[in-house]
C-alpha positions in Angstrom: -42.2 5.2 -76.5 -43.3 6.2 -80.2 -42.4 9.5 -82.1 -46.3 10.1 -82.0 -46.2 10.2 -78.4 -43.3 12.5 -78.1 -44.3 15.2 -80.8 -47.8 16.2 -79.5 -48.7 19.9 -78.8 -46.8 21.7 -75.9 -50.4 23.4 -75.2 -52.6 21.4 -72.4 -56.1 20.1 -73.4 -58.1 23.4 -72.8 -61.2 21.3 -73.5 -60.6 19.6 -70.1 -62.4 20.2 -67.2 -59.2 20.1 -65.0 -57.4 22.8 -67.0 -60.7 25.2 -67.2 -60.6 24.9 -63.3 -57.0 25.8 -63.0 -57.7 28.6 -65.4 -60.7 30.0 -63.3 -58.4 29.9 -60.3 -55.4 31.5 -61.5 -57.7 34.4 -63.3 -59.3 35.1 -59.7 -55.9 35.0 -58.2 -54.9 37.8 -60.5 -58.1 39.7 -60.1 -57.5 39.7 -56.3 -53.6 40.8 -56.7 -55.1 43.8 -59.1 -57.7 44.6 -56.5 -55.1 44.7 -53.7 -52.7 46.8 -55.9 -55.4 49.7 -56.0 -55.1 52.6 -53.7 -59.0 52.3 -53.3 -61.0 52.6 -50.3 -61.9 49.8 -48.4 -65.4 50.3 -48.8 -65.1 50.0 -52.7 -62.5 46.9 -52.6 -65.2 44.2 -52.8 -66.9 46.2 -55.7 -63.5 46.6 -57.4 -62.8 42.7 -57.0 -66.1 42.0 -58.5 -65.5 44.1 -61.5 -62.0 42.9 -62.0 -63.0 39.3 -61.5 -66.0 39.8 -64.2 -63.7 41.1 -66.7 -60.5 38.8 -66.1 -62.8 35.8 -65.9 -64.4 36.8 -69.3 -61.2 37.3 -70.9 -59.6 33.8 -69.6 -62.6 31.6 -70.4 -63.0 33.3 -73.6 -59.4 32.6 -74.7 -59.9 29.1 -73.2 -63.0 28.5 -75.2 -61.2 29.6 -78.5 -58.0 27.4 -78.0 -60.2 24.4 -77.2 -62.5 25.3 -80.6 -59.1 25.2 -82.6 -56.9 22.7 -81.0 -57.3 20.0 -83.7 -55.9 23.0 -86.1 -53.3 23.8 -83.7 -52.0 20.6 -83.0 -50.8 20.3 -86.4 -48.3 23.3 -86.1 -44.9 23.3 -85.1 -43.9 24.7 -81.7 -42.8 27.9 -82.8 -45.8 28.5 -85.1 -48.3 27.1 -82.4 -46.6 29.7 -79.8 -46.9 32.6 -82.3 -50.6 31.9 -83.0 -51.9 31.0 -79.9 -50.5 34.0 -78.5 -51.8 36.2 -81.2 -55.3 34.4 -80.8 -55.2 35.6 -76.8 -54.2 38.9 -77.8 -56.9 39.5 -80.1 -59.6 38.1 -77.7 -58.2 40.1 -75.1 -58.4 43.1 -77.2 -61.9 42.7 -78.3 -63.2 42.0 -74.8 -61.6 45.0 -73.3 -63.4 47.0 -76.1 -66.6 45.4 -75.2 -66.2 45.9 -71.6 -65.4 49.5 -71.9 -68.3 50.0 -74.4 -70.5 48.0 -71.6 -69.4 50.1 -68.7 -69.6 53.3 -70.3 -73.5 52.2 -71.1 -73.8 51.6 -67.5 -72.0 54.8 -66.5 -69.0 53.0 -64.7 -66.1 54.2 -66.6 -64.9 56.3 -63.6 -65.3 53.4 -61.4 -63.0 50.9 -63.4 -60.4 53.2 -64.8 -60.2 57.0 -64.0 -57.8 58.0 -66.7 -59.9 57.2 -69.5 -60.4 54.9 -72.4 -56.6 54.8 -73.9 -54.9 54.1 -70.6 -57.5 51.3 -69.7 -57.0 49.7 -73.1 -53.2 49.8 -72.8 -53.4 48.4 -68.8 -55.5 45.7 -70.1 -53.5 44.7 -73.1 -50.1 44.7 -71.3 -51.3 42.5 -68.6 -52.7 40.5 -70.7 -49.6 40.2 -72.9 -47.4 39.7 -69.9 -49.7 36.9 -68.4 -50.2 34.9 -71.8 -46.5 35.1 -72.2 -45.6 33.7 -69.1 -48.1 31.0 -69.4 -46.9 29.8 -72.7 -43.5 29.7 -71.6 -44.6 27.6 -68.7 -46.4 25.2 -71.0 -43.3 24.8 -73.3 -41.0 24.1 -70.4 -43.4 21.8 -68.9 -43.9 19.9 -72.1 -40.2 19.6 -72.6 -39.4 18.3 -69.3 -42.5 15.8 -69.7 -40.8 14.6 -73.2 -37.5 14.0 -71.5 -39.0 12.0 -68.5 -41.1 10.0 -70.7 -38.1 9.1 -73.1 -35.9 8.6 -70.0 -38.6 6.3 -68.5 -39.2 4.4 -71.8 -35.5 3.6 -72.0 -35.3 2.5 -68.6 -38.3 0.4 -68.7 -37.0 -1.6 -71.7 -33.7 -2.0 -70.0 -35.1 -3.5 -67.0 -37.6 -5.7 -69.2 -34.6 -7.0 -71.0 -32.7 -8.2 -68.1 -36.0 -10.8 -67.4 -36.3 -12.2 -70.6 -32.6 -14.2 -70.8 -33.1 -15.3 -67.5 -36.4 -16.7 -68.0 -35.1 -18.4 -71.2 -32.4 -19.9 -69.5 -34.4 -21.6 -67.0 -37.0 -22.9 -69.4 -34.0 -24.3 -71.7 -32.8 -26.2 -68.4 -36.1 -27.6 -68.0 -36.3 -28.8 -71.7 -32.7 -30.4 -71.5 -33.7 -32.4 -68.4 -36.3 -34.0 -70.2 -34.9 -34.6 -73.9 -33.5 -38.1 -73.3 -36.0 -39.3 -70.6 -39.3 -37.9 -72.1 -38.9 -36.5 -75.6 -42.5 -36.2 -76.3 -42.8 -34.1 -73.2 -39.9 -32.2 -74.0 -41.5 -31.4 -77.4 -44.7 -30.4 -75.9 -42.9 -28.0 -73.5 -41.1 -26.6 -76.5 -44.4 -25.7 -78.2 -45.7 -24.1 -75.0 -42.5 -22.0 -74.9 -42.8 -21.0 -78.1 -46.3 -20.2 -77.9 -45.5 -18.0 -74.8 -42.5 -15.9 -76.1 -44.8 -15.8 -79.5 -46.9 -13.7 -77.1 -43.9 -11.7 -75.2 -42.0 -10.9 -78.5 -44.6 -10.4 -80.9 -45.0 -6.9 -80.3 -42.2 -4.1 -78.9 -44.5 -2.9 -76.1 -44.3 -2.7 -72.5 -47.8 -3.3 -71.8 -50.0 -6.3 -72.0 -53.5 -7.0 -70.6 -54.2 -8.9 -67.3 -55.9 -11.7 -69.1 -52.5 -12.4 -71.4 -50.2 -11.8 -68.3 -52.2 -14.5 -66.3 -52.2 -16.9 -69.3 -48.5 -16.5 -69.8 -48.1 -17.4 -66.1 -50.1 -20.5 -66.6 -47.8 -21.5 -69.5 -44.8 -21.0 -67.5 -46.4 -22.9 -64.6 -47.3 -25.8 -66.9 -43.6 -26.2 -68.1 -42.4 -26.3 -64.3 -45.2 -28.7 -63.4 -43.7 -31.2 -66.1 -40.1 -30.7 -64.2 -41.5 -30.9 -60.7 -44.2 -33.2 -61.1 -46.3 -33.7 -58.0 -44.1 -31.4 -55.7 -45.8 -28.2 -57.4 -49.3 -27.6 -56.9 -51.0 -24.3 -57.7 -54.1 -22.4 -56.6 -55.7 -19.7 -58.5 -58.3 -17.6 -57.0 -59.2 -14.3 -58.9 -62.3 -12.5 -57.9 -63.9 -10.5 -60.9 -60.7 -9.0 -62.2 -60.8 -6.6 -65.2 -59.2 -8.8 -67.8 -58.5 -6.0 -70.3 -56.8 -3.9 -67.6 -53.2 -3.1 -69.1 -50.2 -4.1 -66.9 -46.8 -4.4 -67.5 -45.4 -7.4 -69.3 -43.7 -10.1 -67.7 -44.7 -8.4 -64.1 -45.8 -11.7 -62.4 -43.9 -14.3 -63.9 -40.7 -13.5 -62.1 -42.1 -13.5 -59.0 -43.5 -17.0 -59.6 -40.0 -18.0 -61.0 -38.8 -16.9 -57.5 -41.6 -18.8 -55.5 -40.5 -22.0 -57.4 -36.5 -21.6 -57.3 -36.2 -20.1 -53.9 -39.3 -22.0 -52.3 -41.1 -25.0 -54.1 -37.6 -26.6 -55.4 -35.9 -26.4 -52.0 -38.5 -28.2 -50.2 -38.1 -32.0 -50.4 -41.9 -32.6 -50.9 -42.5 -29.4 -52.4 -45.4 -27.5 -52.0 -48.2 -25.4 -53.2 -48.3 -21.5 -54.6 -51.3 -19.9 -53.9 -52.1 -17.1 -56.3 -55.2 -14.7 -55.7 -56.4 -11.3 -57.0 -58.9 -8.7 -56.5 -59.8 -5.4 -56.5 -59.3 -2.9 -53.5 -59.6 1.0 -53.4 -58.6 1.6 -56.7 -56.3 -1.1 -57.3 -55.7 -4.4 -58.7 -54.2 -6.6 -55.9 -52.5 -9.7 -56.9 -51.0 -12.1 -54.2 -48.4 -15.0 -54.4 -47.8 -16.9 -51.6 -45.4 -19.9 -51.3 -43.9 -22.1 -48.7 -40.2 -21.6 -48.1 -37.5 -23.9 -46.1 -36.6 -23.1 -42.7 -33.4 -21.7 -43.7 -34.8 -19.6 -46.8 -33.0 -18.2 -50.0 -35.4 -15.7 -50.2 -32.9 -13.1 -49.5 -30.1 -14.5 -52.0 -29.1 -11.9 -54.8 -31.3 -14.0 -57.5 -34.4 -13.1 -55.4 -33.7 -9.6 -54.7 -32.6 -8.7 -58.2 -35.9 -10.0 -59.7 -38.0 -8.3 -56.9 -35.9 -5.1 -57.4 -36.6 -5.2 -61.2 -40.3 -5.5 -60.8 -40.7 -3.0 -58.3 -38.6 -0.5 -60.4 -40.8 -1.4 -63.6 -43.9 -0.5 -61.6 -42.6 2.7 -60.2 -41.3 3.6 -63.7 -44.6 3.1 -65.3 -46.9 4.1 -62.6 -44.9 6.8 -61.0 -45.8 5.4 -57.3 -43.6 3.6 -55.0 -44.3 0.6 -52.8 -46.4 -1.1 -55.5 -44.4 -4.3 -54.8 -44.4 -5.5 -51.2 -42.6 -8.7 -50.0 -42.9 -10.2 -46.6 -41.8 -13.5 -45.0 -44.7 -15.0 -42.3 -43.5 -18.1 -40.6 -42.6 -20.5 -43.4 -44.5 -18.7 -46.2 -42.8 -15.9 -48.6 -45.6 -13.5 -49.9 -45.5 -11.1 -52.6 -48.2 -8.5 -53.3 -48.4 -6.7 -56.4 -50.6 -3.4 -56.6 -51.5 -2.1 -59.8 -53.5 1.2 -60.1 -56.9 0.7 -62.0 -58.1 2.7 -63.8 -55.0 4.3 -64.7 -55.7 7.0 -67.6 -52.2 8.2 -67.9 -50.5 4.6 -68.6 -50.2 5.4 -72.4 -49.4 9.0 -72.1 
């Protein structure tokens, strides 16, 4: 998690439609509360609600619009200055609109309908409500931002720790493959070393937890090519990828551990080997990738090594996408199946 990502403004994006919609709803709720708090006759309640709604929505949307226009400048301020400046902006906007509203209501002969005690009480009442409301809103935004920063930092640290547990395990298995071929087939061992170097250049070139689907599949093909040299005809692989978005961003080394499980807890234990099926498709907002492999009648799929890899992948997916059950595994007859569901598109993956 970069410092740039952590040091963003604690104010939400007031230019976004979602925030504007939330502001409209909250403003209307405030109008309803103020209407119910008035000792007015029931026949006048709808009229009072309409007046309060018009006035409060006017103030709220004007403040949102001004904060949106000033966002690029506000984002450069420190948190204390940002809180002070944004609070001052909202109060000034509230004051201006309050005066405009009083002038308009006066021109429409509606002063007595809105506030029966005169101009000053109306002004003090509106400014008091605005001051309290915006103070509570800014406090909420700041607390929520601090909580989000802490969660992101913890998630990044946890993700890196989980990922670091994969790489040594993968490296040791590849080195064992190379060692077994060094004396018998040195040329082939050299070719595997080149594949391994290219593979780790991809995974270690940048300190990032994300890759693209294209790069992850290419990494898996390199790994399977290394294992193919070791297992020979005992290992066959079928790829069936249906129009997947190659530039979709997914966690680094999220598929390779499952392929490693398929080989070491399935193919390698079968005298005649077997065929690994890798399929991918898009379903209901997810990229769904299925890895299917045969297993012996007495399978080791529940052994600790296999469970550790599966839990590792599952935790990494949950940490990144904030959703559970994105990895599902099942044994059907003499086959073991792992299904990964990756949300796509997923706008918050870099946030």
